[in-house]
N, C-alpha and C positions, 0 to 999 in steps of 0.2 A: 685384454685379455684371453676373453672366453671364445676370441676369433683365434687369436693363434694355438688356444687349446683343438681348436674344432680345426685347424691348418697340419698338428701334428701329429693327429689320430688321423687325417683325411686315407694314407696308406692302407690303412685297417679298414677304413670302408668302404674304399674302392680298391680291392686288393689286386687288379688289373696294372695298379702304378708299381706295386712291389713285384711283378711278371716285367714289364717293362725294367725297371731297374735291374734286376737279374738280368734279364736277356743283354743291358748294356755291359753291365761288367762282364759276362759271357764273352762278348763282343772285346771288351778291354782286354780281358786276357787273352784272348786267342791274338788278337794284335800283338800283343809283346811277345808272345812265343813266336809268329810269325817273323817281326819283324829282324831279331839277328840273322837269322835264314834268308831274310831277302838283301842285308847287306852283305854275306858272303857272295851272293846269288851277281849283284851289281857288278856288271860288265867298265861302263864311262860314263866316265863325270857324272853326267844329266840323268843315269839311272841310281848310281849312288847316290846322290842328291835327294832322289825322289826316296829312296829306300833307308836314307838316313834322316839326314836332318828335318826333311820336308814329309814323312811317313805320319808319323803324330798328327801334324796341323791339317795333313789331307784328307785322314779319316775323320778324324772329329767333324771337319770340315761336311763333309761327304755325311755324317750321321747328323749332324745340325739341319744340313737339306734336304735331308727325309722328314724328318722334323714337322719342318715349315711346311712342305708339301703336304702332308698329312692332318696338319693342323689347319691349312688355311686354302682348301683347295676351292672353295667357293669365290674366294677375294681374286686369289689366283687364275682361277679361271674365266671369271668376269674380266680381270684387267687382260690374260691374253687373248679374251676374243673383241675386245674394245680395239687391239692392238691390232688384230688379224683383219678384222675389219676397215680399217683405214685403209688397205691397200691390197691388192693383188701378191704384185710381188713381196709384202714383208709376210703374206700369208706362207707363200712359198719357202720363204726363208725360215720361218720360224717350223715349221711343217718339216722342212729337212733338217734344221738341227735337231728339233724332236726325234727323228728318224735315225739321226747319225748317233747320238746320245743313245739313244734305248738299244740300238745296234751292239754299241760299243761295249756296253755294260751285258748285252744277250752272248758277248765272243767270252767275255771273260766272267762265267756262271759261278765263279766261288763269289764274285762282289756281290753280284745280282742276288745271291742265296742270301747274303748278309742283309741288302738292302731290303727284301722280302721279307724276313724275319721281322727288322728292326722297323719296317712298317707298319707289319700286322700289330707288332705290340704294342707302336702308336695310337694306332687305331684301336684297339680293344681297351686300351687306358681312357679316350676318350669316351669312348662308349660307354665305359664305367663310370666315367664323370658326368656325363651325360643323365643317366637312371637314377644317379643321386641329385640331378637339376642344378649341377654346378657347370655353366656355361660363361667363363667367362670371355673378353672381348677378344679375336684371335691373334691378337698380335700377342697380348698378355699370354695368351695357350702356350702360343708357340715359344714364348720365351722361358715361360718354366716348365712345360715338357723339356724343352732343350738343357736345358739346366739340371732336370732331371736327369735326362739321358748321357750328358757327360759329365756327372757325379758319379755315375752307374760305371760309365767307361774308367774314371781315374780309379775307382774302387777296384774293378777288373785287373788294373796295370798294377797299381800298388801292392794285390793281393800275387802277380804275380812277382813282380820283385821282393816279396818277402817269403816267397813258397814255389817260386821258381825249382829249386833245385828239390824239390817233393814233386813235383807235376811233369817232370822229364826232363 
């Protein structure tokens, strides 16, 4: 019972968790506002799929990817360095993949800005949890923060559906 109470007051003890929730709610609100415009601008069948039914799953997948990257950097970097140490060809392939992926993000600066804002909010929330000496295992932290971010995105999308006519 005491553990549940501590979990419920955790956002008050670590206010950056509330900031992360507000940032993710804003992202959900923004994506809900952008989604109809993308559907109208889509020309081909593949772009209509990306703008229509695949828009929300891809955006949520991107958010979860950012959270995982920001909550488990030591594990990911260790695995990546072990992979790259196994062969020179693999090192080149992984480096090329990282450069191309980051280059594509830099080409679409609106997406890159959203990723940076979300990553900053996740890192601030982790720093706040560390200040409270709450350092769960990386996988648990990744799952919990991903759930928190997806909750914020759902709140933003719900706000848009309820208040969309007031917002614009």
